[in-house]
N, C-alpha and C positions, 0 to 999 in steps of 0.2 A: 507565420509562424506553424500554425496547426497543419496547413498545407503540405509544408516540407517535412514536418515529422511525421505525418502520415504517410507520405511516399517512402521514408526511410523505414518506417516500421512495416509497409506492407511489401516492400522490394524483396528482402531476404526470403521469407517464405514462399511468394511467388517465382521466385528464380529457382528454389528446391522444386517444386512442383512442376515447372516447366523442364527442368534437367531431368527430372524421372520420366516425365512424359515422352520427352525426345528420345530418351534412352529405349523406351520400350517400343516406340515407333522405328528407331532405327533397327532394332532386333526383328522387328516384323519384315521390314523392308529387306534385309540380309538373309531373309529365310530362315532364322532362327526359331527353334521349336518352343522356346520359353515363353509363356504367355502371362507370366505374373511376376512382381517385384520380390527380391529377396526379402527375408525377415527384418534385416536391418533398414533397407530400403522402405519397407512398409511402415516400420516404426517411425521412421524418419518421417514420412508422409502424414502419419496420424498426428505427430508432434507438431508440425508446422501448421497443418489446417486448425488444429487446436488453439495455437496463438492467433491464427486470425480470427478465429470464432471468440476469443478473450477480448482481442482488439474490437471486434463488432460490438460486443456486450459492454465495454468500457464507453465507448462512443456514445451509445444508448443513455447510459447513466449520466455521462457528460452534459448531454444534450436536452435531458429532462428539465423542465421547468416548473414541475409540479411543487406547488408552495407545500412546507412542511404541515403536517396536521399537530400541532403542539397541544400537549397536556401535561399534568403534573406526572412526572414519571420517576419512578425508582432508579436510581442510576446504577448501583451494585449489579443488580441482574443483568443488565445490558453489558456491563463489563465480563461478567462471567460467561453470557452468551457469546460475545465476540472472542474472548479466550478460547472457548471450545473449537468455534470455527476456526480459528487460526492454528490451533493443535491440530485440528484434521487434516488441514491443508498444507502445514508444515509437519510432517509426521516425525521428520529426522531432526528437528530442531533441538538443540541443545539446551536453549534459553530457559529459565525458570520464569514463568509470570505470576508476579504477585499482585492480587487484587487488594487493594489497600483502602477502598472506597468505604467511608463508614454505613453501617446498616441505617437504612430507612432515610438517606439523604436524598432528595428529589430535586429535580429541575424542572423546567417549563420548555419541552422539547417533543420532537417527533422520534419515539424511541427507535423504531426501525431504521430510521436514517441515520442517527446518531450511531447504532450499531455498524453500520456500513463505513462510517467515518473510523470507527476505533477498530475495525477490523483492517483497513487499509493502513493505519498507524502502526498497529501492532505487526502485520506482515513485514513493512519496512524495518523495523526494529530487530524482528527475528533475522531477516536477511542481512542486514548491516552488522550485527553480531556473529552471524555464521562465517560472514567474511573475514571478519577480524579473528575469528578462532581459526579458521584456515590457515593464516599467517602465523599462529602461534603466538598471538599477543594477549589472548585471554582464553584460560582453560575453560573446559564446558562446565566444570563446578562453579565458577565465578561469573557465568554468563546470567545475566538478569535484565528484567523488564519489571518496571513499577507502576503501576495506574493509581493515581488518587484523585479524589475532589474534594472541594469544599465550596462553600458558600463564599463569596468574594464581592466586596463593593470597592475593589482597589484600582478597577479599570472603568471606563466611562460606559462600556456596556453591560457589566457584569453586577450582579448575576451569580453564576456558578462557574467553576472553573474545574474541569478534569485535564490532569495532568499526567503523560506517559513519560517515563524517563528510563533510559537504557544505557549501558556502559560498553556501546559499539565504538566505532572508529569516529564517530561525530558527521557533522555535515561540513563538506568542502565549502569554505569562506567565499570562494568564487562561485559557487551555486546557490549559496543561501539567498541573496537578494532576489532570486527569481525562482525559488522553490517550487512554487505553487503554479508555476506556468506548465502548459502541457508539454511533455516530453524535454524538461528542463533538465533532467539527469538519468543517467542509466545504472548509476549506483545503487542509489536508494531505491528504485524500482525495477532492478535488474531481473526479477523473475514476475513481473507484472507487464503492463502495457505502457507505461510513462503518463498514463492518465490518474492513476490512484488518488495521489496527493492534489492534482487540481480540482477532481471531484471532490474531494474531501473538503478543500477550501470553499467551494461552489455551495456545498450542503450546509455547512456552517454559517454562511454570509447568508443564506435564505431565512435562516434563524434569527438573523440580526445579530450575530455575534462574530467573533473573529479566530481563525486558525493561526496561532504563533508556532515559529520555530526557533532555536536558538542551541550554541553548543553549552555542554555542561564542561565548566572549567574547575581544574584545581587551584590552590592557592598558589601554585608555580605559572597559572595561566596555560597549563597543558590541557588538551583536549581529554575529557574523559567520559564521553558519551554525548547524547542528543536529547534533547526535552521538547516535546510537542505540547502547546498548551490550547485546550478548546475553552473559550469563554463564551457562556450562553447568557442572555441577558435574563433579568427578572420578569416573571410574569407581568404581561401588559405593558411591558416597555419596547 
């Protein structure tokens, strides 16, 4: 599955690069004086090469077997950092990201790696809301993402629970059972590489925790958004 996904992800940008190279070669063979690409073609080349670079970086993240260096970590600053990174990366995002994590709440985790998980989940939420807004289903003023956290003994491994809730279009029920597999969907990770959710699930699993996903439903059982839950074990478990 990974090989098929990689082949699919690589083929499109490589086809663009090949086509532009062949065009330059054909111009030269025909005695054309043009020695460079147009601005539009050059921008396209830069964009597809950037996608190949992002795919390579994501593969490295996905393949890393480095165990987390866990310590008692205050959660709220991690969320603040992740929100800042997402706002810089998604400058045009209309969604409001609210950090509702209580001051001083700590969890036993590797802060740097949990920030990576939070960034991946927040990016997906921002992109999902953006797709819904583009279809006129959610006005910019009503687009929101909320991050909350609490101590929780409700699960076998918890510990601590960090919840990210958005009012986007929700998760396709057909995709939900395999959501954390590489390249399982292009909608939730449409501006990434298809490895973000798989990498995030791997990081949480390395902490001894679980990453869960579900749709947020109204009383009429209509989808009103998506919920991702990061459940981390208590210290020493």
